[in-house]
C-alpha positions in Angstrom: 21.4 -13.3 13.9 18.4 -15.4 14.5 19.6 -16.3 18.0 20.3 -12.7 18.9 16.9 -11.5 17.7 15.1 -14.3 19.5 16.9 -13.6 22.8 15.8 -9.9 22.9 12.0 -10.6 23.4 12.9 -13.5 25.8 14.9 -11.0 28.0 11.9 -8.7 27.9 9.5 -11.4 29.0 11.8 -12.4 31.8 12.4 -8.9 33.0 8.7 -7.9 33.0 7.7 -11.2 34.6 9.9 -10.2 37.6 8.4 -6.7 37.6 5.0 -8.3 37.6 5.8 -10.4 40.7 6.9 -7.2 42.5 3.8 -5.2 41.4 1.5 -8.0 42.5 3.1 -8.0 45.9 2.6 -4.2 46.1 -0.9 -4.5 44.7 -0.5 -1.8 42.1 -3.3 -2.7 39.7 -2.5 -0.1 36.9 1.3 -1.0 36.8 0.4 -4.7 36.7 -1.6 -4.1 33.5 1.3 -2.2 31.9 3.7 -5.0 32.8 1.3 -7.6 31.4 1.1 -5.7 28.1 4.9 -5.7 27.8 5.0 -9.5 28.5 2.3 -10.2 26.0 3.9 -8.0 23.3 7.3 -9.7 23.7 5.7 -13.1 23.5 3.9 -12.2 20.3 7.1 -10.9 18.7 8.9 -14.1 19.8 6.1 -16.2 18.2 6.3 -14.2 14.9 10.1 -14.7 14.8 9.7 -18.4 15.2 6.9 -18.6 12.5 9.1 -16.6 10.1 12.1 -18.9 10.7 9.8 -21.8 9.8 8.6 -20.1 6.7 12.2 -19.4 5.6 13.1 -23.0 6.2 10.1 -24.3 4.2 10.9 -21.9 1.4 14.3 -23.6 1.1 13.3 -27.2 1.5 9.6 -27.9 0.9 8.6 -29.7 -2.3 7.5 -27.4 -5.2 4.3 -28.2 -7.1 4.5 -28.1 -10.9 1.5 -26.3 -12.3 0.6 -23.6 -14.8 -1.6 -20.8 -13.7 -2.8 -17.3 -14.5 -1.0 -14.5 -12.5 -4.1 -12.4 -12.8 -6.1 -14.9 -10.8 -3.2 -15.0 -8.2 -3.5 -11.2 -7.9 -7.2 -11.4 -7.3 -6.6 -13.9 -4.5 -3.8 -12.0 -2.9 -5.6 -8.6 -2.9 -8.5 -10.3 -1.2 -6.2 -11.5 1.5 -4.9 -7.9 1.9 -8.3 -6.3 1.6 -8.3 -5.0 5.2 -4.8 -3.3 4.9 -5.7 -1.9 1.5 -8.9 -0.3 2.9 -7.1 0.9 6.0 -4.4 2.7 4.0 -6.8 3.7 1.2 -4.3 2.0 -1.1 -4.7 1.3 -4.8 -3.4 -1.9 -6.4 -3.4 -2.0 -10.2 -2.5 -4.8 -12.7 -3.5 -5.7 -16.2 -3.0 -8.6 -18.6 -0.4 -10.5 -16.5 0.9 -13.7 -18.1 0.4 -17.4 -17.4 3.4 -18.9 -15.6 4.5 -22.2 -14.2 5.4 -22.8 -10.6 4.2 -23.4 -7.1 1.0 -21.4 -6.7 1.2 -21.1 -2.9 4.9 -20.2 -2.8 4.5 -17.6 -5.5 1.4 -16.2 -3.7 3.6 -15.6 -0.7 6.1 -13.7 -2.9 3.4 -11.4 -4.2 1.7 -11.1 -0.8 5.0 -9.9 0.7 5.7 -7.4 -2.1 2.2 -5.9 -2.0 2.2 -5.9 1.8 5.5 -4.0 1.9 4.4 -1.5 -0.7 1.3 -0.7 1.4 3.2 -0.7 4.7 6.2 1.5 3.7 4.2 4.4 2.3 4.9 8.1 2.5 2.4 11.0 3.0 0.3 10.0 0.0 -1.9 6.9 -0.1 -0.1 3.8 -1.4 -0.4 3.2 -5.2 1.0 -0.1 -6.4 1.4 -1.1 -10.1 2.2 -4.7 -11.1 3.4 -5.1 -14.6 5.1 -7.8 -16.8 7.3 -8.0 -19.9 8.9 -10.8 -21.7 12.7 -10.7 -22.0 14.9 -13.6 -23.4 12.4 -16.4 -22.6 11.5 -15.1 -19.2 8.7 -13.0 -17.7 10.0 -10.1 -15.8 7.4 -9.2 -13.1 7.7 -5.7 -11.5 6.0 -4.4 -8.4 6.2 -0.6 -8.5 5.2 1.6 -5.5 5.1 5.2 -4.5 6.5 4.6 -1.0 9.3 5.9 1.1 12.0 4.3 -1.1 15.3 2.6 -0.1 18.8 4.0 0.0 20.9 2.5 -2.8 23.5 1.0 -0.4 20.8 -1.2 1.1 19.3 -2.6 -2.1 21.1 -6.0 -1.8 21.2 -6.2 2.0 17.4 -6.1 2.2 17.3 -9.7 0.9 19.4 -11.0 3.8 17.5 -12.7 6.7 16.6 -10.3 9.6 17.9 -7.2 7.8 15.7 -4.4 9.0 16.1 -0.8 7.9 13.5 0.6 10.4 12.9 0.0 14.1 10.1 -2.2 15.4 8.3 0.8 16.9 7.8 2.3 13.4 7.2 -0.7 11.2 6.3 -4.2 12.4 7.9 -7.3 10.9 10.9 -9.5 11.5 12.9 -8.7 8.3 12.6 -12.3 6.9 10.0 -11.7 4.1 12.3 -10.7 1.3 14.7 -13.5 2.2 11.8 -15.9 1.8 10.9 -14.3 -1.6 14.5 -14.7 -2.8 14.6 -18.4 -1.8 11.3 -19.1 -3.6 12.2 -17.2 -6.8 15.7 -18.8 -7.0 14.1 -22.3 -6.6 11.9 -21.5 -9.6 15.1 -20.8 -11.6 14.6 -17.0 -11.5 16.2 -14.0 -9.8 15.0 -11.1 -7.8 16.3 -7.6 -7.2 15.2 -4.1 -6.2 15.6 -0.6 -7.8 14.9 2.4 -5.6 15.9 5.8 -4.3 15.1 7.2 -0.9 11.8 9.2 -1.1 11.1 8.1 -4.7 9.3 4.8 -4.3 10.7 1.3 -5.2 10.5 -1.3 -7.9 10.8 -5.0 -6.9 11.5 -7.2 -9.9 11.6 -11.0 -10.2 11.8 -13.3 -13.2 9.9 -16.5 -14.0 10.3 -18.8 -17.0 8.0 -17.9 -19.9 7.9 -21.6 -20.9 4.9 -23.1 -19.0 5.9 -26.6 -20.2 9.5 -26.4 -19.1 11.1 -28.0 -16.0 10.8 -26.4 -12.5 14.0 -26.3 -10.5 13.9 -28.3 -7.3 
């Protein structure tokens, strides 16, 4: 799948490079600009695919740091990183009294960054509203990211965690389809699990679990 997805922008680059050669010979300034835009866009998409493949690999193999931290502080940091997107979409992100957990702060920041980013990106007609909540069940914290977005058909709720599984075209929503796969790798390496609950047109709930024992071992 990765090979197929990476060949497509390469074909675009090669094709428009040939067109560019022709247009330069014919001295068509406007068409040259159009061709250059296609070449640049394809190169950027190729670069994003490679970066996401590296992130997926690191999520599976990089060493995890053992540290206890406050999820509320993580949320403050992540929303700062997403400040431009939140402002652009007039989004609201709410959370309150999240727990202290143990894990790799940077990896778990990426999990939350992905969930919040998706909730803001896949919005409907209304401005995005995202609620992050937690509850303790059988010695684990269950963290839920609930949005009011476009929702997901039930048949796709497990497939969306596969690498490069996209439900929408690149022209409508940017992204490589690797983010949720990275989240799944990270959460499973922390000894938890991750899943989604949704209906098309009715928003989504992404839920993952983390150990409630901040003194306990962290899975490698």
